[in-house]
FIVEXLUM-728598 format. One record per residue: residue number from 1; residue in three letters; chain; x, y, z of N, C-alpha, C, O in turn. Coordinates in nm, 3 decimals, decimal comma, always signed. Layout:
{atom NUM ALA A {X Y Z} {X Y Z} {X Y Z} {X Y Z}} ...
This chain:
{atom 1 UNK A {-0,232 +0,650 -3,166} {-0,242 +0,615 -3,045} {-0,345 +0,488 -3,073} {-0,320 +0,382 -3,014}} {atom 2 UNK A {-0,448 +0,495 -3,153} {-0,539 +0,366 -3,165} {-0,501 +0,299 -3,282} {-0,568 +0,201 -3,318}} {atom 3 UNK A {-0,378 +0,347 -3,363} {-0,345 +0,257 -3,469} {-0,213 +0,177 -3,440} {-0,207 +0,060 -3,400}} {atom 4 UNK A {-0,121 +0,250 -3,465} {+0,029 +0,185 -3,446} {+0,053 +0,149 -3,307} {+0,119 +0,046 -3,294}} {atom 5 UNK A {+0,019 +0,204 -3,206} {+0,037 +0,172 -3,074} {-0,084 +0,112 -3,004} {-0,088 +0,113 -2,881}} {atom 6 UNK A {-0,192 +0,057 -3,082} {-0,314 +0,018 -3,002} {-0,270 -0,089 -2,910} {-0,321 -0,072 -2,799}} {atom 7 UNK A {-0,193 -0,193 -2,916} {-0,165 -0,293 -2,805} {-0,117 -0,222 -2,683} {-0,163 -0,254 -2,573}} {atom 8 UNK A {-0,029 -0,131 -2,696} {+0,021 -0,065 -2,571} {-0,095 +0,024 -2,514} {-0,110 +0,025 -2,392}} {atom 9 UNK A {-0,167 +0,091 -2,583} {-0,259 +0,195 -2,536} {-0,359 +0,088 -2,456} {-0,405 +0,113 -2,345}} {atom 10 UNK A {-0,385 -0,035 -2,531} {-0,492 -0,099 -2,464} {-0,432 -0,162 -2,338} {-0,500 -0,163 -2,236}} {atom 11 UNK A {-0,312 -0,212 -2,338} {-0,257 -0,280 -2,229} {-0,234 -0,159 -2,104} {-0,281 -0,173 -1,991}} {atom 12 UNK A {-0,171 -0,066 -2,138} {-0,157 +0,042 -2,035} {-0,282 +0,092 -1,984} {-0,298 +0,105 -1,863}} {atom 13 UNK A {-0,386 +0,126 -2,082} {-0,511 +0,171 -2,039} {-0,571 +0,055 -1,956} {-0,640 +0,091 -1,861}} {atom 14 UNK A {-0,557 -0,064 -1,974} {-0,627 -0,156 -1,879} {-0,573 -0,152 -1,733} {-0,647 -0,169 -1,636}} {atom 15 UNK A {-0,417 -0,126 -1,721} {-0,342 -0,111 -1,580} {-0,416 +0,025 -1,526} {-0,456 +0,012 -1,411}} {atom 16 UNK A {-0,436 +0,117 -1,569} {-0,453 +0,264 -1,523} {-0,611 +0,265 -1,495} {-0,653 +0,324 -1,395}} {atom 17 UNK A {-0,698 +0,202 -1,583} {-0,848 +0,208 -1,543} {-0,872 +0,094 -1,428} {-0,962 +0,106 -1,346}} {atom 18 UNK A {-0,798 +0,003 -1,429} {-0,805 -0,088 -1,292} {-0,777 -0,012 -1,162} {-0,834 -0,033 -1,055}} {atom 19 UNK A {-0,670 +0,090 -1,186} {-0,630 +0,164 -1,064} {-0,749 +0,275 -1,043} {-0,782 +0,304 -0,928}} {atom 20 UNK A {-0,805 +0,327 -1,142} {-0,919 +0,403 -1,143} {-1,042 +0,350 -1,056} {-1,100 +0,408 -0,964}} {atom 21 UNK A {-1,063 +0,226 -1,108} {-1,185 +0,163 -1,035} {-1,151 +0,123 -0,893} {-1,244 +0,118 -0,813}} {atom 22 UNK A {-1,011 +0,089 -0,845} {-0,988 +0,071 -0,723} {-0,974 +0,201 -0,645} {-0,992 +0,204 -0,523}} {atom 23 UNK A {-0,944 +0,300 -0,710} {-0,950 +0,427 -0,611} {-1,085 +0,471 -0,564} {-1,108 +0,513 -0,450}} {atom 24 UNK A {-1,180 +0,459 -0,669} {-1,327 +0,468 -0,622} {-1,361 +0,386 -0,507} {-1,410 +0,423 -0,400}} {atom 25 UNK A {-1,324 +0,254 -0,547} {-1,364 +0,149 -0,413} {-1,311 +0,182 -0,291} {-1,378 +0,175 -0,188}} {atom 26 UNK A {-1,184 +0,223 -0,294} {-1,106 +0,259 -0,168} {-1,169 +0,409 -0,086} {-1,171 +0,424 +0,036}} {atom 27 UNK A {-1,214 +0,505 -0,182} {-1,280 +0,610 -0,140} {-1,413 +0,557 -0,047} {-1,437 +0,590 +0,069}} {atom 28 UNK A {-1,475 +0,486 -0,116} {-1,605 +0,429 -0,049} {-1,575 +0,351 +0,073} {-1,653 +0,360 +0,168}} {atom 29 UNK A {-1,471 +0,277 +0,080} {-1,433 +0,196 +0,195} {-1,373 +0,306 +0,311} {-1,386 +0,292 +0,432}} {atom 30 UNK A {-1,320 +0,392 +0,259} {-1,253 +0,499 +0,342} {-1,382 +0,566 +0,445} {-1,378 +0,572 +0,568}} {atom 31 UNK A {-1,493 +0,612 +0,355} {-1,606 +0,676 +0,424} {-1,683 +0,581 +0,491} {-1,754 +0,626 +0,580}} {atom 32 UNK A {-1,689 +0,445 +0,469} {-1,783 +0,356 +0,524} {-1,721 +0,294 +0,624} {-1,799 +0,261 +0,715}} {atom 33 UNK A {-1,582 +0,258 +0,644} {-1,502 +0,169 +0,729} {-1,404 +0,244 +0,771} {-1,322 +0,178 +0,834}} {atom 34 UNK A {-1,377 +0,365 +0,761} {-1,259 +0,447 +0,814} {-1,108 +0,391 +0,773} {-1,008 +0,406 +0,844}} {atom 35 UNK A {-1,112 +0,325 +0,644} {-0,983 +0,265 +0,604} {-0,890 +0,362 +0,543} {-0,933 +0,455 +0,475}} {atom 36 UNK A {-0,759 +0,342 +0,564} {-0,674 +0,431 +0,498} {-0,649 +0,388 +0,372} {-0,666 +0,269 +0,344}} {atom 37 UNK A {-0,604 +0,482 +0,277} {-0,581 +0,468 +0,137} {-0,466 +0,348 +0,116} {-0,363 +0,358 +0,183}} {atom 38 UNK A {-0,479 +0,262 +0,046} {-0,368 +0,170 +0,044} {-0,328 +0,190 -0,106} {-0,399 +0,165 -0,203}} {atom 39 UNK A {-0,194 +0,242 -0,108} {-0,122 +0,276 -0,235} {-0,072 +0,140 -0,308} {-0,078 +0,122 -0,430}} {atom 40 UNK A {-0,030 +0,064 -0,229} {+0,018 -0,082 -0,270} {-0,088 -0,169 -0,340} {-0,063 -0,231 -0,444}} {atom 41 UNK A {-0,195 -0,170 -0,285} {-0,317 -0,229 -0,342} {-0,342 -0,167 -0,473} {-0,367 -0,242 -0,567}} {atom 42 UNK A {-0,339 -0,041 -0,492} {-0,375 +0,020 -0,624} {-0,235 -0,024 -0,710} {-0,264 -0,055 -0,825}} {atom 43 UNK A {-0,132 -0,031 -0,688} {-0,016 -0,070 -0,753} {-0,029 -0,198 -0,793} {+0,015 -0,217 -0,906}} {atom 44 UNK A {-0,090 -0,325 -0,722} {-0,126 -0,426 -0,749} {-0,229 -0,441 -0,852} {-0,226 -0,524 -0,942}} {atom 45 UNK A {-0,328 -0,346 -0,828} {-0,427 -0,341 -0,940} {-0,372 -0,319 -1,079} {-0,410 -0,380 -1,179}} {atom 46 UNK A {-0,271 -0,219 -1,073} {-0,212 -0,175 -1,208} {-0,153 -0,284 -1,265} {-0,179 -0,311 -1,382}} {atom 47 UNK A {-0,059 -0,368 -1,184} {-0,012 -0,480 -1,234} {-0,088 -0,587 -1,299} {-0,050 -0,654 -1,396}} {atom 48 UNK A {-0,198 -0,597 -1,235} {-0,308 -0,686 -1,262} {-0,355 -0,662 -1,398} {-0,365 -0,753 -1,480}} {atom 49 UNK A {-0,389 -0,524 -1,425} {-0,446 -0,476 -1,540} {-0,326 -0,485 -1,655} {-0,369 -0,493 -1,770}} {atom 50 UNK A {-0,205 -0,485 -1,641} {-0,107 -0,504 -1,718} {-0,099 -0,663 -1,765} {-0,056 -0,699 -1,875}} {atom 51 UNK A {-0,138 -0,733 -1,686} {-0,123 -0,880 -1,718} {-0,269 -0,912 -1,806} {-0,270 -0,980 -1,908}} {atom 52 UNK A {-0,385 -0,852 -1,748} {-0,509 -0,871 -1,822} {-0,504 -0,818 -1,961} {-0,540 -0,883 -2,060}} {atom 53 UNK A {-0,458 -0,702 -1,965} {-0,453 -0,616 -2,099} {-0,415 -0,698 -2,221} {-0,496 -0,699 -2,314}} {atom 54 UNK A {-0,302 -0,767 -2,233} {-0,267 -0,828 -2,345} {-0,368 -0,945 -2,380} {-0,411 -0,968 -2,494}} {atom 55 UNK A {-0,394 -1,003 -2,288} {-0,513 -1,108 -2,293} {-0,641 -1,046 -2,380} {-0,693 -1,098 -2,479}} {atom 56 UNK A {-0,672 -0,945 -2,326} {-0,804 -0,873 -2,366} {-0,783 -0,827 -2,539} {-0,858 -0,846 -2,634}} {atom 57 UNK A {-0,657 -0,763 -2,533} {-0,619 -0,730 -2,662} {-0,626 -0,817 -2,775} {-0,681 -0,795 -2,883}} {atom 58 UNK A {-0,557 -0,930 -2,733} {-0,557 -1,050 -2,838} {-0,683 -1,103 -2,868} {-0,718 -1,132 -2,982}} {atom 59 UNK A {-0,767 -1,118 -2,745} {-0,892 -1,192 -2,779} {-0,980 -1,116 -2,855} {-1,048 -1,177 -2,937}} {atom 60 UNK A {-0,995 -0,976 -2,844} {-1,079 -0,909 -2,943} {-1,032 -0,877 -3,057} {-1,107 -0,855 -3,152}} {atom 61 UNK A {-0,897 -0,868 -3,066} {-0,840 -0,854 -3,198} {-0,907 -0,987 -3,293} {-0,979 -0,976 -3,392}} {atom 62 UNK A {-0,857 -1,116 -3,228} {-0,892 -1,234 -3,298} {-1,045 -1,252 -3,326} {-1,087 -1,302 -3,430}} {atom 63 UNK A {-1,122 -1,209 -3,227} {-1,260 -1,209 -3,247} {-1,312 -1,121 -3,358} {-1,407 -1,149 -3,430}} {atom 64 UNK A {-1,244 -1,017 -3,363} {-1,293 -0,922 -3,496} {-1,232 -0,972 -3,595} {-1,301 -0,953 -3,695}} {atom 65 UNK A {-1,103 -1,047 -3,631} {-1,083 -1,095 -3,755} {-1,162 -1,237 -3,764} {-1,150 -1,286 -3,877}} {atom 66 UNK A {-1,222 -1,300 -3,693} {-1,288 -1,425 -3,709} {-1,433 -1,382 -3,758} {-1,486 -1,434 -3,857}} {atom 67 UNK A {-1,494 -1,280 -3,680} {-1,627 -1,227 -3,712} {-1,623 -1,085 -3,738} {-1,634 -1,006 -3,643}} {atom 68 UNK A {-1,607 -1,044 -3,861} {-1,561 -0,901 -3,894} {-1,660 -0,793 -3,917} {-1,629 -0,675 -3,928}} {atom 69 UNK A {-1,789 -0,841 -3,923} {-1,892 -0,740 -3,962} {-1,943 -0,712 -3,823} {-1,889 -0,761 -3,724}} {atom 70 UNK A {-2,069 -0,614 -3,816} {-2,110 -0,572 -3,703} {-2,277 -0,586 -3,718} {-2,346 -0,506 -3,654}} {atom 71 UNK A {-2,334 -0,672 -3,789} {-2,468 -0,723 -3,791} {-2,506 -0,770 -3,662} {-2,423 -0,799 -3,576}} {atom 72 UNK A {-2,630 -0,778 -3,644} {-2,702 -0,809 -3,503} {-2,660 -0,945 -3,473} {-2,615 -0,969 -3,361}} {atom 73 UNK A {-2,669 -1,049 -3,570} {-2,624 -1,182 -3,550} {-2,492 -1,200 -3,522} {-2,459 -1,289 -3,444}} {atom 74 UNK A {-2,422 -1,136 -3,567} {-2,265 -1,125 -3,546} {-2,253 -1,072 -3,393} {-2,195 -1,138 -3,308}} {atom 75 UNK A {-2,298 -0,980 -3,374} {-2,284 -0,906 -3,244} {-2,322 -1,026 -3,132} {-2,250 -1,057 -3,038}} {atom 76 UNK A {-2,447 -1,083 -3,161} {-2,480 -1,184 -3,059} {-2,382 -1,303 -3,046} {-2,375 -1,366 -2,941}} {atom 77 UNK A {-2,304 -1,334 -3,154} {-2,215 -1,429 -3,174} {-2,090 -1,408 -3,096} {-2,028 -1,496 -3,035}} {atom 78 UNK A {-2,055 -1,266 -3,105} {-1,939 -1,205 -3,022} {-1,982 -1,219 -2,870} {-1,909 -1,268 -2,784}} {atom 79 UNK A {-2,093 -1,176 -2,852} {-2,134 -1,164 -2,699} {-2,129 -1,316 -2,633} {-2,102 -1,340 -2,515}} {atom 80 UNK A {-2,159 -1,406 -2,725} {-2,143 -1,551 -2,657} {-2,014 -1,583 -2,645} {-1,979 -1,642 -2,543}} {atom 81 UNK A {-1,922 -1,554 -2,740} {-1,783 -1,604 -2,711} {-1,713 -1,512 -2,607} {-1,607 -1,548 -2,556}} {atom 82 UNK A {-1,770 -1,394 -2,576} {-1,699 -1,301 -2,467} {-1,751 -1,366 -2,340} {-1,671 -1,383 -2,248}} {atom 83 UNK A {-1,869 -1,403 -2,327} {-1,925 -1,451 -2,193} {-1,873 -1,598 -2,154} {-1,860 -1,633 -2,036}} {atom 84 UNK A {-1,847 -1,673 -2,254} {-1,812 -1,790 -2,255} {-1,661 -1,810 -2,207} {-1,625 -1,880 -2,113}} {atom 85 UNK A {-1,569 -1,726 -2,300} {-1,450 -1,748 -2,278} {-1,366 -1,613 -2,226} {-1,278 -1,631 -2,142}} {atom 86 UNK A {-1,388 -1,499 -2,268} {-1,310 -1,383 -2,218} {-1,350 -1,349 -2,069} {-1,270 -1,317 -1,980}} {atom 87 UNK A {-1,482 -1,362 -2,057} {-1,513 -1,320 -1,927} {-1,468 -1,415 -1,815} {-1,416 -1,360 -1,718}} {atom 88 UNK A {-1,479 -1,543 -1,814} {-1,421 -1,631 -1,718} {-1,276 -1,607 -1,714} {-1,225 -1,596 -1,603}} {atom 89 UNK A {-1,195 -1,598 -1,827} {-1,060 -1,576 -1,832} {-1,030 -1,449 -1,746} {-0,954 -1,456 -1,650}} {atom 90 UNK A {-1,092 -1,338 -1,782} {-1,073 -1,213 -1,699} {-1,099 -1,223 -1,575} {-1,025 -1,158 -1,501}} {atom 91 UNK A {-1,201 -1,299 -1,517} {-1,233 -1,301 -1,371} {-1,119 -1,389 -1,307} {-1,062 -1,357 -1,203}} {atom 92 UNK A {-1,092 -1,502 -1,376} {-0,972 -1,587 -1,319} {-0,841 -1,493 -1,297} {-0,791 -1,464 -1,189}} {atom 93 UNK A {-0,801 -1,453 -1,419} {-0,683 -1,348 -1,408} {-0,699 -1,257 -1,310} {-0,600 -1,234 -1,241}} {atom 94 UNK A {-0,806 -1,197 -1,286} {-0,801 -1,067 -1,204} {-0,782 -1,114 -1,058} {-0,704 -1,059 -0,981}} {atom 95 UNK A {-0,860 -1,223 -1,025} {-0,853 -1,281 -0,878} {-0,721 -1,343 -0,856} {-0,664 -1,330 -0,748}} {atom 96 UNK A {-0,669 -1,410 -0,955} {-0,552 -1,511 -0,924} {-0,428 -1,415 -0,931} {-0,340 -1,433 -0,847}} {atom 97 UNK A {-0,410 -1,312 -1,024} {-0,292 -1,222 -1,023} {-0,300 -1,139 -0,911} {-0,196 -1,124 -0,847}} {atom 98 UNK A {-0,411 -1,076 -0,868} {-0,414 -0,975 -0,769} {-0,393 -1,048 -0,635} {-0,341 -0,986 -0,542}} {atom 99 UNK A {-0,435 -1,185 -0,620} {-0,423 -1,248 -0,511} {-0,274 -1,283 -0,480} {-0,218 -1,250 -0,376}} {atom 100 UNK A {-0,219 -1,351 -0,580} {-0,062 -1,377 -0,579} {+0,009 -1,246 -0,556} {+0,104 -1,255 -0,478}} {atom 101 UNK A {-0,011 -1,137 -0,601} {+0,042 -1,017 -0,582} {+0,042 -0,973 -0,444} {+0,133 -0,900 -0,404}} {atom 102 UNK A {-0,060 -1,013 -0,360} {-0,078 -0,973 -0,228} {-0,011 -1,077 -0,141} {-0,022 -1,075 -0,019}} {atom 103 UNK A {+0,068 -1,182 -0,217} {+0,137 -1,249 -0,132} {+0,072 -1,382 -0,083} {+0,130 -1,460 -0,007}} {atom 104 UNK A {-0,049 -1,401 -0,132} {-0,122 -1,531 -0,093} {-0,042 -1,645 -0,181} {+0,017 -1,627 -0,287}} {atom 105 UNK A {-0,054 -1,752 -0,115} {-0,014 -1,889 -0,184} {-0,084 -1,933 -0,281} {-0,193 -1,877 -0,291}} {atom 106 UNK A {-0,057 -2,028 -0,371} {-0,137 -2,074 -0,463} {-0,265 -2,140 -0,411} {-0,371 -2,119 -0,471}} {atom 107 UNK A {-0,263 -2,211 -0,315} {-0,383 -2,265 -0,253} {-0,457 -2,173 -0,193} {-0,576 -2,205 -0,192}} {atom 108 UNK A {-0,427 -2,050 -0,133} {-0,514 -1,947 -0,095} {-0,576 -1,885 -0,212} {-0,697 -1,862 -0,215}} {atom 109 UNK A {-0,486 -1,855 -0,323} {-0,550 -1,796 -0,434} {-0,667 -1,871 -0,501} {-0,768 -1,819 -0,548}} {atom 110 UNK A {-0,631 -2,025 -0,498} {-0,742 -2,112 -0,562} {-0,862 -2,111 -0,474} {-0,970 -2,133 -0,528}} {atom 111 UNK A {-0,858 -2,088 -0,345} {-0,952 -2,073 -0,257} {-1,040 -1,963 -0,276} {-1,163 -1,977 -0,274}} {atom 112 UNK A {-0,978 -1,844 -0,295} {-1,047 -1,724 -0,343} {-1,136 -1,727 -0,461} {-1,251 -1,685 -0,468}} {atom 113 UNK A {-1,053 -1,792 -0,565} {-1,130 -1,810 -0,673} {-1,266 -1,887 -0,678} {-1,365 -1,866 -0,748}} {atom 114 UNK A {-1,238 -1,992 -0,575} {-1,367 -2,087 -0,568} {-1,483 -2,014 -0,494} {-1,602 -2,030 -0,522}} {atom 115 UNK A {-1,432 -1,931 -0,393} {-1,532 -1,835 -0,315} {-1,620 -1,754 -0,398} {-1,742 -1,746 -0,381}} {atom 116 UNK A {-1,531 -1,674 -0,518} {-1,591 -1,565 -0,554} {-1,615 -1,560 -0,701} {-1,660 -1,458 -0,754}} {atom 117 UNK A {-1,583 -1,681 -0,774} {-1,569 -1,700 -0,921} {-1,720 -1,679 -0,978} {-1,751 -1,594 -1,063}} {atom 118 UNK A {-1,807 -1,770 -0,916} {-1,934 -1,799 -0,968} {-2,020 -1,657 -0,952} {-2,085 -1,609 -1,045}} {atom 119 UNK A {-2,010 -1,600 -0,826} {-2,095 -1,481 -0,794} {-2,042 -1,369 -0,884} {-2,124 -1,286 -0,926}} {atom 120 UNK A {-1,921 -1,359 -0,915} {-1,868 -1,257 -1,017} {-1,919 -1,278 -1,151} {-1,966 -1,186 -1,218}} {atom 121 UNK A {-1,907 -1,413 -1,195} {-1,926 -1,432 -1,344} {-2,084 -1,413 -1,353} {-2,128 -1,368 -1,459}} {atom 122 UNK A {-2,175 -1,445 -1,248} {-2,300 -1,407 -1,268} {-2,344 -1,281 -1,263} {-2,447 -1,252 -1,325}} {atom 123 UNK A {-2,279 -1,195 -1,195} {-2,282 -1,042 -1,200} {-2,232 -0,982 -1,348} {-2,294 -0,895 -1,409}} {atom 124 UNK A {-2,119 -1,038 -1,389} {-2,087 -1,013 -1,518} {-2,180 -1,037 -1,618} {-2,197 -0,957 -1,710}} {atom 125 UNK A {-2,243 -1,146 -1,605} {-2,348 -1,179 -1,699} {-2,454 -1,091 -1,720} {-2,501 -1,072 -1,832}} {atom 126 UNK A {-2,493 -1,037 -1,616} {-2,621 -0,948 -1,608} {-2,569 -0,783 -1,645} {-2,648 -0,688 -1,642}} {atom 127 UNK A {-2,435 -0,771 -1,675} {-2,389 -0,632 -1,719} {-2,318 -0,637 -1,850} {-2,340 -0,547 -1,931}} {atom 128 UNK A {-2,248 -0,717 -1,875} {-2,161 -0,718 -2,003} {-2,236 -0,742 -2,128} {-2,209 -0,668 -2,222}} {atom 129 UNK A {-2,335 -0,842 -2,145} {-2,390 -0,853 -2,267} {-2,460 -0,740 -2,325} {-2,453 -0,721 -2,446}} {atom 130 UNK A {-2,535 -0,654 -2,240} {-2,583 -0,522 -2,306} {-2,474 -0,432 -2,350} {-2,479 -0,369 -2,456}} {atom 131 UNK A {-2,365 -0,426 -2,259} {-2,260 -0,316 -2,308} {-2,198 -0,371 -2,430} {-2,181 -0,299 -2,529}} {atom 132 UNK A {-2,161 -0,505 -2,428} {-2,089 -0,564 -2,558} {-2,170 -0,559 -2,679} {-2,121 -0,549 -2,791}} {atom 133 UNK A {-2,322 -0,569 -2,651} {-2,389 -0,544 -2,797} {-2,351 -0,416 -2,850} {-2,307 -0,408 -2,965}} {atom 134 UNK A {-2,366 -0,299 -2,764} {-2,340 -0,180 -2,826} {-2,212 -0,164 -2,880} {-2,194 -0,098 -2,982}} {atom 135 UNK A {-2,095 -0,236 -2,801} {-1,957 -0,222 -2,850} {-1,953 -0,300 -2,997} {-1,901 -0,253 -3,098}} {atom 136 UNK A {-2,014 -0,419 -2,989} {-1,983 -0,509 -3,127} {-2,086 -0,466 -3,233} {-2,079 -0,502 -3,351}} {atom 137 UNK A {-2,172 -0,393 -3,188} {-2,263 -0,345 -3,310} {-2,237 -0,207 -3,365} {-2,272 -0,175 -3,479}} {atom 138 UNK A {-2,173 -0,122 -3,278} {-2,175 +0,017 -3,323} {-2,055 +0,075 -3,308} {-2,051 +0,195 -3,335}} {atom 139 UNK A {-1,917 +0,005 -3,260} {-1,806 +0,081 -3,246} {-1,690 +0,019 -3,361} {-1,680 -0,097 -3,402}} {atom 140 UNK A {-1,628 +0,108 -3,387} {-1,527 +0,071 -3,468} {-1,430 -0,031 -3,384} {-1,408 -0,018 -3,264}} {atom 141 UNK A {-1,376 -0,130 -3,463} {-1,300 -0,253 -3,376} {-1,186 -0,167 -3,307} {-1,176 -0,175 -3,185}} {atom 142 UNK A {-1,101 -0,087 -3,378} {-0,999 -0,026 -3,323} {-1,024 +0,037 -3,164} {-0,934 +0,049 -3,082}} {atom 143 UNK A {-1,160 +0,073 -3,143} {-1,175 +0,146 -3,022} {-1,254 +0,040 -2,917} {-1,301 +0,083 -2,811}} {atom 144 UNK A {-1,265 -0,087 -2,950} {-1,321 -0,182 -2,865} {-1,261 -0,201 -2,724} {-1,323 -0,174 -2,621}} {atom 145 UNK A {-1,131 -0,250 -2,731} {-1,066 -0,256 -2,589} {-1,075 -0,112 -2,516} {-1,069 -0,122 -2,393}} {atom 146 UNK A {-1,085 -0,007 -2,555} {-1,068 +0,125 -2,502} {-1,214 +0,131 -2,443} {-1,219 +0,166 -2,325}} {atom 147 UNK A {-1,340 +0,100 -2,508} {-1,454 +0,129 -2,465} {-1,465 +0,012 -2,358} {-1,520 +0,040 -2,252}} {atom 148 UNK A {-1,423 -0,103 -2,376} {-1,450 -0,214 -2,280} {-1,371 -0,163 -2,132} {-1,419 -0,181 -2,020}} {atom 149 UNK A {-1,251 -0,101 -2,156} {-1,185 -0,054 -2,037} {-1,245 +0,055 -1,975} {-1,236 +0,054 -1,853}} {atom 150 UNK A {-1,306 +0,152 -2,026} {-1,360 +0,255 -1,979} {-1,493 +0,217 -1,905} {-1,514 +0,260 -1,791}} {atom 151 UNK A {-1,563 +0,153 -1,956} {-1,678 +0,058 -1,915} {-1,639 -0,010 -1,775} {-1,700 +0,007 -1,670}} {atom 152 UNK A {-1,521 -0,093 -1,794} {-1,478 -0,171 -1,722} {-1,449 -0,107 -1,595} {-1,475 -0,163 -1,489}} {atom 153 UNK A {-1,386 +0,032 -1,604} {-1,343 +0,102 -1,480} {-1,486 +0,103 -1,394} {-1,473 +0,090 -1,272}} {atom 154 UNK A {-1,578 +0,112 -1,431} {-1,712 +0,131 -1,342} {-1,725 -0,032 -1,280} {-1,752 -0,048 -1,161}} {atom 155 UNK A {-1,707 -0,134 -1,357} {-1,730 -0,260 -1,325} {-1,613 -0,296 -1,240} {-1,627 -0,395 -1,168}} {atom 156 UNK A {-1,482 -0,224 -1,234} {-1,382 -0,269 -1,140} {-1,407 -0,219 -1,011} {-1,354 -0,274 -0,914}} {atom 157 UNK A {-1,485 -0,118 -0,997} {-1,556 -0,081 -0,870} {-1,613 -0,196 -0,804} {-1,579 -0,226 -0,689}} {atom 158 UNK A {-1,697 -0,262 -0,871} {-1,746 -0,389 -0,814} {-1,662 -0,502 -0,793} {-1,680 -0,571 -0,693}} {atom 159 UNK A {-1,560 -0,533 -0,885} {-1,485 -0,629 -0,848} {-1,380 -0,580 -0,757} {-1,326 -0,668 -0,689}} {atom 160 UNK A {-1,348 -0,487 -0,744} {-1,248 -0,432 -0,620} {-1,307 -0,457 -0,489} {-1,243 -0,500 -0,393}} {atom 161 UNK A {-1,460 -0,422 -0,489} {-1,517 -0,437 -0,369} {-1,537 -0,594 -0,345} {-1,517 -0,634 -0,230}} {atom 162 UNK A {-1,566 -0,665 -0,420} {-1,591 -0,800 -0,411} {-1,441 -0,861 -0,366} {-1,427 -0,940 -0,273}} {atom 163 UNK A {-1,349 -0,818 -0,436} {-1,215 -0,864 -0,404} {-1,181 -0,833 -0,266} {-1,133 -0,923 -0,196}} {atom 164 UNK A {-1,200 -0,714 -0,218} {-1,119 -0,650 -0,091} {-1,234 -0,653 +0,015} {-1,226 -0,719 +0,118}} {atom 165 UNK A {-1,342 -0,575 -0,019} {-1,439 -0,551 +0,095} {-1,523 -0,681 +0,135} {-1,540 -0,727 +0,248}} {atom 166 UNK A {-1,558 -0,717 +0,041} {-1,652 -0,856 +0,050} {-1,565 -0,956 +0,104} {-1,605 -1,029 +0,195}} {atom 167 UNK A {-1,454 -0,966 +0,060} {-1,368 -1,086 +0,112} {-1,317 -1,082 +0,262} {-1,289 -1,179 +0,333}} {atom 168 UNK A {-1,311 -0,940 +0,296} {-1,282 -0,910 +0,442} {-1,413 -0,961 +0,518} {-1,404 -1,038 +0,613}} {atom 169 UNK A {-1,521 -0,918 +0,476} {-1,649 -0,961 +0,560} {-1,660 -1,104 +0,560} {-1,691 -1,160 +0,665}} {atom 170 UNK A {-1,638 -1,167 +0,461} {-1,644 -1,314 +0,462} {-1,524 -1,386 +0,548} {-1,545 -1,489 +0,613}} {atom 171 UNK A {-1,421 -1,333 +0,541} {-1,298 -1,376 +0,631} {-1,329 -1,363 +0,772} {-1,304 -1,451 +0,855}} {atom 172 UNK A {-1,392 -1,240 +0,802} {-1,408 -1,196 +0,950} {-1,515 -1,294 +0,986} {-1,499 -1,359 +1,089}} {atom 173 UNK A {-1,624 -1,313 +0,912} {-1,728 -1,408 +0,952} {-1,702 -1,549 +0,979} {-1,757 -1,618 +1,066}} {atom 174 UNK A {-1,612 -1,584 +0,894} {-1,551 -1,729 +0,901} {-1,470 -1,722 +1,065} {-1,504 -1,803 +1,152}} {atom 175 UNK A {-1,379 -1,633 +1,088} {-1,294 -1,639 +1,204} {-1,418 -1,614 +1,326} {-1,401 -1,655 +1,441}} {atom 176 UNK A {-1,523 -1,553 +1,292} {-1,606 -1,538 +1,411} {-1,673 -1,700 +1,435} {-1,681 -1,750 +1,547}} {atom 177 UNK A {-1,713 -1,758 +1,327} {-1,768 -1,887 +1,339} {-1,700 -1,983 +1,387} {-1,753 -2,071 +1,455}} {atom 178 UNK A {-1,542 -1,980 +1,351} {-1,449 -2,069 +1,414} {-1,420 -2,053 +1,565} {-1,391 -2,150 +1,634}} {atom 179 UNK A {-1,431 -1,917 +1,617} {-1,430 -1,895 +1,758} {-1,541 -1,951 +1,843} {-1,524 -1,987 +1,959}} {atom 180 UNK A {-1,662 -1,956 +1,773} {-1,763 -1,992 +1,848} {-1,792 -2,148 +1,842} {-1,888 -2,201 +1,898}} {atom 181 UNK A {-1,701 -2,213 +1,769} {-1,713 -2,366 +1,759} {-1,643 -2,424 +1,877} {-1,639 -2,546 +1,893}} 
C-alpha cells in the first residue's frame, strides 16, 4: 500500500479525505442552517481530490528527491517550497476544479479564486508550516502524503466552509447590497 501502490494510495486517499472533510462541514451546516446533505457536493469534492492528489504526490516525491535528508535546515527549506509552490497550487486547484464541477463558468471560477485565494492562503500559512515541520523532520517520506492528507482532512473542513458557506454568505450579502442600490 505504501510502496508499490503509493501513488494510487495517495491519489485515492486525497479524494476520500476531501469527502470526509466536506461531510464534517455539511454536518455543521445542517445543524446551523438546516441545510440538507448534498451528496453531489461530496462527489465533486472526491473528484477534486482525485485531481489534486497526483499533483501532491509528484510534488512531495520530487521534493524528497531534491532535499533527501530530514535535518532542521532541510525541513525549513521544504516548508518554504511547500508554502510558496504547493500551497498556492493546491488552493488554486481546489477552488478552480470544484467551481468548474459545480457548473460555474471560467469567469465565475476566476472570480471565486480572486475573492477567496488570499484569505485561504493566509490561513494556510498559519496552519501548515508547523504541521509540515513535523512531517519533513520526523516522518518517513513514503508516509508524507498520507500524513498530509489526514491532516488535510481537518483543513478541508475549513476549506469546504470557505468554499460553500462563506461564499454563500458573501453572495447573499452582494445581492442584498445590489437591491438596496
